[in-house]
C-alpha positions in Angstrom: 0.0 0.0 0.0 1.4 3.4 -1.0 1.0 6.1 1.7 2.3 9.0 -0.3 0.3 12.1 -0.8 -0.5 13.3 -4.3 2.2 16.0 -4.0 4.8 13.4 -3.0 5.0 14.6 0.6 3.8 12.6 3.5 4.1 15.5 6.0 1.0 17.6 5.5 1.8 19.6 8.6 5.1 20.8 7.0 3.2 21.6 3.8 0.6 23.7 5.8 3.4 25.4 7.7 5.1 26.4 4.5 1.9 27.6 2.9 1.0 29.7 6.0 4.5 31.2 6.1 4.3 32.1 2.4 0.9 33.6 2.8 2.1 35.7 5.8 5.2 36.9 3.9 3.6 37.6 0.5 0.1 38.6 1.6 -2.5 38.8 -1.2 0.2 38.1 -3.9 0.6 34.5 -2.7 -1.3 32.0 -4.9 -3.1 30.5 -1.8 -4.4 33.7 -0.4 -7.3 34.5 -2.8 -8.9 31.0 -2.6 -8.6 31.0 1.2 -10.2 34.4 1.5 -12.9 33.4 -0.9 -13.6 30.3 1.2 -13.7 32.4 4.3 -16.2 34.8 2.7 -18.5 32.0 1.5 -18.3 30.4 4.9 -19.2 33.7 6.7 -22.2 34.2 4.4 -23.3 30.6 5.0 -22.8 31.0 8.7 -24.9 34.1 8.8 -27.8 32.4 6.9 -27.8 29.2 8.9 -29.6 29.3 12.3 -27.1 27.3 14.4 -23.8 28.5 13.0 -22.7 32.1 13.5 -20.7 34.0 10.9 -17.3 33.8 12.7 -17.6 30.0 12.9 -18.6 29.9 9.2 -15.7 32.1 8.3 -13.3 29.8 10.1 -14.8 26.6 8.6 -14.8 28.1 5.1 -11.2 29.3 5.3 -10.1 26.0 6.8 -11.8 24.0 4.1 -10.3 26.1 1.3 -6.9 25.9 2.9 -7.2 22.1 3.2 -8.2 21.9 -0.4 -5.2 24.0 -1.4 -2.8 21.9 0.7 -3.9 18.5 -0.5 -3.3 19.3 -4.2 
């Protein structure tokens, strides 16, 4: 059984650390920043519309999901 990730790296924590560091240094110019911000905005709107979830929780979930999608590629 092959346990390698699609990008060839088994350490997704290290990949996430690298992406977050790059996003912090480059800001909006980093390729991961716009999709994560879009996911955060969609999550915030969904959180505001749903009765149980507040917009901050929706924002965090949306950003986290978009970031995860970005890392696993």
